[in-house]
TIMI-571347 format. One record per atom (N, C-alpha, C, CB): z, x, y; residue number from 1; residue in one letter; atom name. Coordinates in steps of 0.02 Angstrom, whole numbers. Atoms other than C-alpha are relative to their C-alpha. Glycine has a CB too. Layout:
% residues N
{{Z; X; Y}; NUM; "A"; "CA"} ...
% end
This chain:
% residues 103
{{-45; -70; 23}; 1; "M"; "N"} {{5884; 7396; 4555}; 1; "M"; "CA"} {{67; -54; 8}; 1; "M"; "C"} {{-3; 91; 66}; 1; "M"; "CB"} {{-72; 25; 8}; 2; "L"; "N"} {{6037; 7256; 4511}; 2; "L"; "CA"} {{67; 43; -36}; 2; "L"; "C"} {{-10; -61; -40}; 2; "L"; "CB"} {{-79; -52; -2}; 3; "N"; "N"} {{6228; 7308; 4522}; 3; "N"; "CA"} {{-36; 63; 8}; 3; "N"; "C"} {{63; 3; -83}; 3; "N"; "CB"} {{4; -56; -61}; 4; "Q"; "N"} {{6169; 7456; 4615}; 4; "Q"; "CA"} {{43; 17; 20}; 4; "Q"; "C"} {{-27; -9; 53}; 4; "Q"; "CB"} {{-70; -34; -3}; 5; "P"; "N"} {{6329; 7529; 4661}; 5; "P"; "CA"} {{-50; -2; 83}; 5; "P"; "C"} {{34; 90; -61}; 5; "P"; "CB"} {{5; -6; -83}; 6; "L"; "N"} {{6342; 7526; 4871}; 6; "L"; "CA"} {{46; 39; 31}; 6; "L"; "C"} {{8; -65; 37}; 6; "L"; "CB"} {{-31; -47; -46}; 7; "H"; "N"} {{6412; 7632; 4966}; 7; "H"; "CA"} {{9; 18; 70}; 7; "H"; "C"} {{-17; 37; -12}; 7; "H"; "CB"} {{-6; 15; -75}; 8; "T"; "N"} {{6466; 7642; 5167}; 8; "T"; "CA"} {{12; 67; 10}; 8; "T"; "C"} {{56; -54; 30}; 8; "T"; "CB"} {{-26; -75; -44}; 9; "L"; "N"} {{6445; 7806; 5250}; 9; "L"; "CA"} {{44; -7; 58}; 9; "L"; "C"} {{-65; 43; 34}; 9; "L"; "CB"} {{-73; 14; -35}; 10; "Q"; "N"} {{6567; 7865; 5369}; 10; "Q"; "CA"} {{-36; 61; 64}; 10; "Q"; "C"} {{97; 28; -62}; 10; "Q"; "CB"} {{19; -56; -23}; 11; "L"; "N"} {{6510; 7961; 5529}; 11; "L"; "CA"} {{56; 52; 9}; 11; "L"; "C"} {{-33; -13; 57}; 11; "L"; "CB"} {{-20; -46; 11}; 12; "R"; "N"} {{6589; 8118; 5517}; 12; "R"; "CA"} {{10; 44; 69}; 12; "R"; "C"} {{-38; 21; -49}; 12; "R"; "CB"} {{-27; -58; -23}; 13; "H"; "N"} {{6562; 8243; 5654}; 13; "H"; "CA"} {{-62; 0; 68}; 13; "H"; "C"} {{2; 71; -66}; 13; "H"; "CB"} {{55; 9; -58}; 14; "R"; "N"} {{6427; 8221; 5825}; 14; "R"; "CA"} {{18; 86; 0}; 14; "R"; "C"} {{17; -63; 86}; 14; "R"; "CB"} {{5; -83; -22}; 15; "H"; "N"} {{6380; 8431; 5853}; 15; "H"; "CA"} {{-28; 7; 71}; 15; "H"; "C"} {{-55; 44; -51}; 15; "H"; "CB"} {{16; 7; -70}; 16; "A"; "N"} {{6338; 8473; 6012}; 16; "A"; "CA"} {{-105; 12; 4}; 16; "A"; "C"} {{58; 76; 49}; 16; "A"; "CB"} {{62; 7; -11}; 17; "S"; "N"} {{6142; 8493; 5975}; 17; "S"; "CA"} {{-16; -107; -6}; 17; "S"; "C"} {{-40; 60; -67}; 17; "S"; "CB"} {{8; 49; -5}; 18; "G"; "N"} {{6156; 8303; 5961}; 18; "G"; "CA"} {{-7; -41; -41}; 18; "G"; "C"} {{-25; -2; 26}; 18; "G"; "CB"} {{-41; 16; 63}; 19; "A"; "N"} {{6165; 8300; 5782}; 19; "A"; "CA"} {{64; -63; -58}; 19; "A"; "C"} {{22; 43; 14}; 19; "A"; "CB"} {{-92; 54; 0}; 20; "E"; "N"} {{6284; 8164; 5693}; 20; "E"; "CA"} {{-33; 40; -90}; 20; "E"; "C"} {{12; -149; 27}; 20; "E"; "CB"} {{2; -9; 62}; 21; "E"; "N"} {{6345; 8210; 5528}; 21; "E"; "CA"} {{17; -67; -51}; 21; "E"; "C"} {{44; 55; -7}; 21; "E"; "CB"} {{10; 66; 6}; 22; "W"; "N"} {{6346; 8069; 5418}; 22; "W"; "CA"} {{45; 6; -114}; 22; "W"; "C"} {{-117; -24; 25}; 22; "W"; "CB"} {{-38; -37; 32}; 23; "S"; "N"} {{6469; 8083; 5242}; 23; "S"; "CA"} {{23; -66; -46}; 23; "S"; "C"} {{53; 44; 46}; 23; "S"; "CB"} {{-29; 57; 28}; 24; "C"; "N"} {{6513; 7946; 5096}; 24; "C"; "CA"} {{79; 10; -36}; 24; "C"; "C"} {{-53; -24; -54}; 24; "C"; "CB"} {{-74; -39; 29}; 25; "P"; "N"} {{6707; 7966; 5058}; 25; "P"; "CA"} {{14; -3; -84}; 25; "P"; "C"} {{75; -44; 39}; 25; "P"; "CB"} {{-6; 35; 60}; 26; "Y"; "N"} {{6655; 7875; 4891}; 26; "Y"; "CA"} {{-5; 74; -73}; 26; "Y"; "C"} {{-74; -68; 2}; 26; "Y"; "CB"} {{40; -38; 52}; 27; "C"; "N"} {{6520; 8016; 4784}; 27; "C"; "CA"} {{20; 47; 53}; 27; "C"; "C"} {{-85; -16; -29}; 27; "C"; "CB"} {{8; -59; -11}; 28; "G"; "N"} {{6505; 8148; 4910}; 28; "G"; "CA"} {{-55; 21; 54}; 28; "G"; "C"} {{-7; 24; -58}; 28; "G"; "CB"} {{68; -15; -44}; 29; "R"; "N"} {{6328; 8107; 4996}; 29; "R"; "CA"} {{30; 41; 68}; 29; "R"; "C"} {{-46; -83; 25}; 29; "R"; "CB"} {{-35; 14; -59}; 30; "R"; "N"} {{6335; 8194; 5176}; 30; "R"; "CA"} {{-103; 34; 10}; 30; "R"; "C"} {{101; 49; 31}; 30; "R"; "CB"} {{91; -21; -12}; 31; "L"; "N"} {{6161; 8179; 5274}; 31; "L"; "CA"} {{15; 21; 99}; 31; "L"; "C"} {{-82; -106; -22}; 31; "L"; "CB"} {{17; -9; -56}; 32; "L"; "N"} {{6112; 8253; 5446}; 32; "L"; "CA"} {{-41; 9; 53}; 32; "L"; "C"} {{12; 17; 1}; 32; "L"; "CB"} {{34; 65; -11}; 33; "I"; "N"} {{6045; 8139; 5560}; 33; "I"; "CA"} {{-17; 14; 59}; 33; "I"; "C"} {{36; -67; -7}; 33; "I"; "CB"} {{6; -27; -77}; 34; "N"; "N"} {{5950; 8189; 5707}; 34; "N"; "CA"} {{-69; -42; 30}; 34; "N"; "C"} {{-15; 97; 2}; 34; "N"; "CB"} {{64; 37; -24}; 35; "L"; "N"} {{5836; 8078; 5832}; 35; "L"; "CA"} {{-18; 8; 47}; 35; "L"; "C"} {{-5; -57; 2}; 35; "L"; "CB"} {{36; -31; -9}; 36; "S"; "N"} {{5788; 8171; 5932}; 36; "S"; "CA"} {{-25; 96; 24}; 36; "S"; "C"} {{-6; -42; 22}; 36; "S"; "CB"} {{77; 25; -37}; 37; "P"; "N"} {{5655; 8269; 6002}; 37; "P"; "CA"} {{-31; -42; -64}; 37; "P"; "C"} {{-63; 79; 26}; 37; "P"; "CB"} {{19; 5; 59}; 38; "V"; "N"} {{5618; 8227; 5803}; 38; "V"; "CA"} {{36; -56; -29}; 38; "V"; "C"} {{7; 58; -32}; 38; "V"; "CB"} {{-8; 32; 56}; 39; "R"; "N"} {{5655; 8096; 5695}; 39; "R"; "CA"} {{33; 21; -48}; 39; "R"; "C"} {{-46; -12; -19}; 39; "R"; "CB"} {{-11; -47; 94}; 40; "R"; "N"} {{5754; 8200; 5527}; 40; "R"; "CA"} {{53; -26; -2}; 40; "R"; "C"} {{7; 99; -20}; 40; "R"; "CB"} {{-66; 7; 67}; 41; "R"; "N"} {{5853; 8160; 5401}; 41; "R"; "CA"} {{2; 53; -47}; 41; "R"; "C"} {{-9; -67; -53}; 41; "R"; "CB"} {{-16; -61; 36}; 42; "T"; "N"} {{5934; 8310; 5306}; 42; "T"; "CA"} {{47; -3; -43}; 42; "T"; "C"} {{15; 48; 36}; 42; "T"; "CB"} {{-51; -31; 34}; 43; "V"; "N"} {{6025; 8306; 5160}; 43; "V"; "CA"} {{28; 39; -10}; 43; "V"; "C"} {{1; 1; -28}; 43; "V"; "CB"} {{-20; -45; 32}; 44; "L"; "N"} {{6141; 8398; 5125}; 44; "L"; "CA"} {{30; 31; -64}; 44; "L"; "C"} {{18; 6; 25}; 44; "L"; "CB"} {{-20; 7; 27}; 45; "A"; "N"} {{6243; 8335; 4997}; 45; "A"; "CA"} {{-30; -68; -49}; 45; "A"; "C"} {{46; 13; 29}; 45; "A"; "CB"} {{34; 66; 24}; 46; "E"; "N"} {{6161; 8206; 4852}; 46; "E"; "CA"} {{22; -37; -11}; 46; "E"; "C"} {{-30; -7; -38}; 46; "E"; "CB"} {{-54; 10; 25}; 47; "G"; "N"} {{6316; 8138; 4808}; 47; "G"; "CA"} {{-17; -72; -52}; 47; "G"; "C"} {{55; -5; 62}; 47; "G"; "CB"} {{29; 47; 59}; 48; "D"; "N"} {{6256; 7976; 4685}; 48; "D"; "CA"} {{-58; -16; 27}; 48; "D"; "C"} {{39; -67; -21}; 48; "D"; "CB"} {{69; 12; -45}; 49; "P"; "N"} {{6064; 7975; 4688}; 49; "P"; "CA"} {{-13; -81; -19}; 49; "P"; "C"} {{-77; 60; -27}; 49; "P"; "CB"} {{-3; 66; 21}; 50; "T"; "N"} {{6091; 7784; 4617}; 50; "T"; "CA"} {{14; -47; 40}; 50; "T"; "C"} {{36; -7; -43}; 50; "T"; "CB"} {{-40; 39; -72}; 51; "A"; "N"} {{6183; 7730; 4760}; 51; "A"; "CA"} {{-38; -45; 53}; 51; "A"; "C"} {{30; 58; 51}; 51; "A"; "CB"} {{24; 11; -50}; 52; "L"; "N"} {{6136; 7637; 4901}; 52; "L"; "CA"} {{41; 24; 55}; 52; "L"; "C"} {{-15; -59; 0}; 52; "L"; "CB"} {{-49; 15; -54}; 53; "H"; "N"} {{6197; 7667; 5065}; 53; "H"; "CA"} {{-22; -1; 48}; 53; "H"; "C"} {{47; 32; 9}; 53; "H"; "CB"} {{36; 61; -49}; 54; "I"; "N"} {{6205; 7590; 5199}; 54; "I"; "CA"} {{47; 54; 79}; 54; "I"; "C"} {{39; -124; -26}; 54; "I"; "CB"} {{-35; -12; -29}; 55; "G"; "N"} {{6287; 7656; 5377}; 55; "G"; "CA"} {{76; -20; 49}; 55; "G"; "C"} {{-35; 12; 8}; 55; "G"; "CB"} {{-62; 53; 10}; 56; "G"; "N"} {{6463; 7611; 5390}; 56; "G"; "CA"} {{46; 28; 104}; 56; "G"; "C"} {{73; 35; -111}; 56; "G"; "CB"} {{-39; -48; -102}; 57; "G"; "N"} {{6601; 7668; 5560}; 57; "G"; "CA"} {{-6; 28; -2}; 57; "G"; "C"} {{60; 20; 43}; 57; "G"; "CB"} {{-15; -56; -49}; 58; "G"; "N"} {{6671; 7774; 5642}; 58; "G"; "CA"} {{39; 61; -36}; 58; "G"; "C"} {{44; -31; 62}; 58; "G"; "CB"} {{-20; -60; -12}; 59; "L"; "N"} {{6780; 7943; 5608}; 59; "L"; "CA"} {{45; -26; -35}; 59; "L"; "C"} {{8; 34; 64}; 59; "L"; "CB"} {{-55; 52; 26}; 60; "R"; "N"} {{6878; 7840; 5451}; 60; "R"; "CA"} {{23; 78; -8}; 60; "R"; "C"} {{-11; -70; -74}; 60; "R"; "CB"} {{-58; -67; 48}; 61; "Q"; "N"} {{7047; 7933; 5367}; 61; "Q"; "CA"} {{-8; -10; -69}; 61; "Q"; "C"} {{96; -9; 10}; 61; "Q"; "CB"} {{-18; 15; 43}; 62; "T"; "N"} {{7041; 7819; 5236}; 62; "T"; "CA"} {{-89; -10; -43}; 62; "T"; "C"} {{55; -57; 16}; 62; "T"; "CB"} {{45; 18; 27}; 63; "M"; "N"} {{6925; 7787; 5090}; 63; "M"; "CA"} {{5; -67; -43}; 63; "M"; "C"} {{-15; 49; -28}; 63; "M"; "CB"} {{9; 31; 45}; 64; "P"; "N"} {{6872; 7637; 5041}; 64; "P"; "CA"} {{-22; -19; -63}; 64; "P"; "C"} {{-6; -12; 15}; 64; "P"; "CB"} {{-23; 3; 73}; 65; "A"; "N"} {{6849; 7581; 4876}; 65; "A"; "CA"} {{-80; -39; -15}; 65; "A"; "C"} {{90; -53; -20}; 65; "A"; "CB"} {{63; 34; -22}; 66; "P"; "N"} {{6651; 7545; 4850}; 66; "P"; "CA"} {{15; -55; -74}; 66; "P"; "C"} {{-86; 60; 6}; 66; "P"; "CB"} {{8; 91; 62}; 67; "F"; "N"} {{6585; 7377; 4753}; 67; "F"; "CA"} {{-64; 5; -1}; 67; "F"; "C"} {{26; -100; 34}; 67; "F"; "CB"} {{54; -22; 12}; 68; "R"; "N"} {{6439; 7327; 4671}; 68; "R"; "CA"} {{-49; -72; 56}; 68; "R"; "C"} {{-8; 8; -95}; 68; "R"; "CB"} {{40; 39; -42}; 69; "M"; "N"} {{6281; 7245; 4756}; 69; "M"; "CA"} {{2; -32; -63}; 69; "M"; "C"} {{-68; 23; 42}; 69; "M"; "CB"} {{45; 22; 53}; 70; "D"; "N"} {{6238; 7116; 4602}; 70; "D"; "CA"} {{-40; -70; 20}; 70; "D"; "C"} {{45; -10; -69}; 70; "D"; "CB"} {{18; 76; -9}; 71; "A"; "N"} {{6173; 6968; 4695}; 71; "A"; "CA"} {{-66; 27; 71}; 71; "A"; "C"} {{92; -66; 31}; 71; "A"; "CB"} {{54; -31; -55}; 72; "T"; "N"} {{5997; 6950; 4783}; 72; "T"; "CA"} {{10; -37; 56}; 72; "T"; "C"} {{-80; -3; -18}; 72; "T"; "CB"} {{25; -69; -5}; 73; "P"; "N"} {{5925; 6979; 4920}; 73; "P"; "CA"} {{12; 68; -11}; 73; "P"; "C"} {{-9; 5; 40}; 73; "P"; "CB"} {{-10; -56; -22}; 74; "R"; "N"} {{5924; 7144; 4924}; 74; "R"; "CA"} {{-5; 34; 69}; 74; "R"; "C"} {{-29; 22; -32}; 74; "R"; "CB"} {{5; -15; -63}; 75; "L"; "N"} {{5959; 7254; 5063}; 75; "L"; "CA"} {{-89; 64; 13}; 75; "L"; "C"} {{90; 39; 18}; 75; "L"; "CB"} {{66; -44; -4}; 76; "P"; "N"} {{5781; 7343; 5127}; 76; "P"; "CA"} {{35; 91; -6}; 76; "P"; "C"} {{-48; -20; 92}; 76; "P"; "CB"} {{5; -97; -2}; 77; "V"; "N"} {{5727; 7524; 5083}; 77; "V"; "CA"} {{15; 26; 65}; 77; "V"; "C"} {{-84; 38; -16}; 77; "V"; "CB"} {{42; -40; -100}; 78; "V"; "N"} {{5734; 7650; 5228}; 78; "V"; "CA"} {{-16; 53; -19}; 78; "V"; "C"} {{56; 22; 86}; 78; "V"; "CB"} {{33; -76; 37}; 79; "H"; "N"} {{5631; 7800; 5187}; 79; "H"; "CA"} {{10; 66; 33}; 79; "H"; "C"} {{-82; -2; -4}; 79; "H"; "CB"} {{-2; -20; -19}; 80; "D"; "N"} {{5652; 7947; 5253}; 80; "D"; "CA"} {{-40; 14; 74}; 80; "D"; "C"} {{9; 13; -38}; 80; "D"; "CB"} {{51; -3; -58}; 81; "E"; "N"} {{5581; 7986; 5431}; 81; "E"; "CA"} {{-72; 78; 10}; 81; "E"; "C"} {{64; 3; 73}; 81; "E"; "CB"} {{58; -58; 16}; 82; "P"; "N"} {{5406; 8099; 5432}; 82; "P"; "CA"} {{50; 78; 59}; 82; "P"; "C"} {{-116; -42; 47}; 82; "P"; "CB"} {{-30; -75; -37}; 83; "G"; "N"} {{5475; 8291; 5470}; 83; "G"; "CA"} {{-55; 8; 47}; 83; "G"; "C"} {{8; 78; -55}; 83; "G"; "CB"} {{14; -16; -64}; 84; "P"; "N"} {{5420; 8384; 5633}; 84; "P"; "CA"} {{-87; -2; -17}; 84; "P"; "C"} {{41; 78; 29}; 84; "P"; "CB"} {{121; -16; 8}; 85; "I"; "N"} {{5207; 8397; 5660}; 85; "I"; "CA"} {{-16; 61; 10}; 85; "I"; "C"} {{-67; -38; 71}; 85; "I"; "CB"} {{-2; -60; -7}; 86; "P"; "N"} {{5173; 8560; 5633}; 86; "P"; "CA"} {{-67; 17; 56}; 86; "P"; "C"} {{-2; 32; -74}; 86; "P"; "CB"} {{34; -1; -48}; 87; "V"; "N"} {{5098; 8624; 5796}; 87; "V"; "CA"} {{-66; 65; -21}; 87; "V"; "C"} {{53; 11; 65}; 87; "V"; "CB"} {{61; -21; -13}; 88; "T"; "N"} {{4901; 8682; 5779}; 88; "T"; "CA"} {{-38; 19; 51}; 88; "T"; "C"} {{-24; -29; -17}; 88; "T"; "CB"} {{21; -13; -61}; 89; "D"; "N"} {{4788; 8780; 5912}; 89; "D"; "CA"} {{-16; -55; 42}; 89; "D"; "C"} {{-49; 37; -6}; 89; "D"; "CB"} {{16; 44; 13}; 90; "A"; "N"} {{4735; 8595; 5920}; 90; "A"; "CA"} {{41; -75; 79}; 90; "A"; "C"} {{20; 6; -85}; 90; "A"; "CB"} {{-68; 36; -70}; 91; "L"; "N"} {{4902; 8528; 6015}; 91; "L"; "CA"} {{32; 30; 44}; 91; "L"; "C"} {{63; -27; -21}; 91; "L"; "CB"} {{-9; -2; -74}; 92; "L"; "N"} {{4909; 8642; 6150}; 92; "L"; "CA"} {{-12; -13; 31}; 92; "L"; "C"} {{-2; 22; 27}; 92; "L"; "CB"} {{20; -15; -35}; 93; "P"; "N"} {{4823; 8624; 6241}; 93; "P"; "CA"} {{56; -88; 29}; 93; "P"; "C"} {{-83; 26; -6}; 93; "P"; "CB"} {{-16; 78; -15}; 94; "W"; "N"} {{4906; 8418; 6255}; 94; "W"; "CA"} {{81; 42; 6}; 94; "W"; "C"} {{-22; -80; -76}; 94; "W"; "CB"} {{-36; 3; -30}; 95; "I"; "N"} {{5063; 8498; 6240}; 95; "I"; "CA"} {{18; 41; 29}; 95; "I"; "C"} {{25; -19; -18}; 95; "I"; "CB"} {{16; 9; -39}; 96; "R"; "N"} {{5053; 8601; 6370}; 96; "R"; "CA"} {{29; -40; 55}; 96; "R"; "C"} {{-36; -7; -19}; 96; "R"; "CB"} {{25; 86; -92}; 97; "W"; "N"} {{5010; 8451; 6480}; 97; "W"; "CA"} {{66; -56; -11}; 97; "W"; "C"} {{-122; -86; -25}; 97; "W"; "CB"} {{-44; 61; 7}; 98; "M"; "N"} {{5165; 8355; 6407}; 98; "M"; "CA"} {{66; 26; 38}; 98; "M"; "C"} {{15; -24; -84}; 98; "M"; "CB"} {{-42; -51; -33}; 99; "E"; "N"} {{5260; 8510; 6452}; 99; "E"; "CA"} {{4; 14; 72}; 99; "E"; "C"} {{-17; 56; -25}; 99; "E"; "CB"} {{-14; 4; -75}; 100; "Q"; "N"} {{5223; 8493; 6635}; 100; "Q"; "CA"} {{2; -61; 42}; 100; "Q"; "C"} {{-45; 36; 30}; 100; "Q"; "CB"} {{-25; 87; 18}; 101; "A"; "N"} {{5222; 8310; 6621}; 101; "A"; "CA"} {{72; -21; 37}; 101; "A"; "C"} {{18; -13; -98}; 101; "A"; "CB"} {{-64; 16; -27}; 102; "G"; "N"} {{5384; 8334; 6637}; 102; "G"; "CA"} {{35; -44; -78}; 102; "G"; "C"} {{-10; -55; 83}; 102; "G"; "CB"} {{25; 28; 53}; 103; "L"; "N"} {{5372; 8255; 6454}; 103; "L"; "CA"} {{44; 12; -56}; 103; "L"; "C"} {{-63; 22; -10}; 103; "L"; "CB"} 
% end
């Protein structure tokens, strides 16, 4: 998609759980990023679904002006990480073993 708007996400808050809340000051997109124990990205507010959102700086108070991406090469598309693996009876022995091993 040429002429796709490029928005820079800003780190807004680090929660006690370790999750990070990122938001786009231009379109209002909000994400909650968990890195452990399972990598997960939760969209809290969609914002502009046509814009390409990239990570940016931290805890800014100013709203930078958006710019448009008009040239190639394009930035790679990053897809959502898979959610947690469902726990089944077949996994329980492995989970117990990892807990006993301190993993």
